[in-house]
Residue, then its C-alpha position, 0 to 999 in steps of 0.5 A: x499500499x502506498x502511504x503519504x504521511x504529512x507532518x510539519x515535525x520530522x520527529x512525528x514523521x519518524x515515529x509514524x514511519x516506524x510504526x507503519x514499518x512495524x505493521x508491514x507497510x513500507x511504501x511511505x512517501x513523506x510531506x512537510x506540509x499540506x501544500x507539499x502534500x498536494x503537490x505530491x497528490x496532484x502528480x498522481x492525477x496527471x495522467x502519468x505513470x506515478x502510482x496513486x496514494x492508497x491512504x493519507x495520514x495528515x497532521x491537521x495544524x501545519x503551515x502553508x496549507x493545514x491538514x483540513x484544507x488538504x482534506x477538502x482538496x482531496x475530497x473535491x477531486x474525482x481521482x482522490x475522492x475515495x482515498x482513505x484519509x486519517x488525521x493525526x493531531x493534538x487537536x481535541x476540540x469536538x467541533x473540529x473532530x466533527x467537521x473532519x468527519x463531515x469532510x470524510x476522514x475515515x480515522x482520527x488519531x490524537x497525539x501522541x500516539x502508540x502502535x496499538x492506537x495506530x493499528x486500531x485506527x488503521x483497521x477503522x479506517x479499513x486499510x488493515 
């Protein structure tokens, strides 16, 4: 499974990659913010030979383009509309969680996370 991992903190990306690797995922592309992620996603929509991402795991609060903005963009494009999307964040406000769910996020991970939580959320999102 090809995964796009989006977080502006390298330490968080590293922690998530280690968990994903331990769960058997090894095709992981990093993006440092929503804008970087969106560019990488668009590369898979341009009709070239780049394999599309099968899962997006994104932070919510990032510079340039937030995870919420990225989620909206992903859901608006026919090519990515049905791509599973997991939000991983420290934001716990009920309104924010409801908005991400309304926009079509499959799971919501509260940071800090551990392997058991990530595994559960991957199952909840239907990718494990």
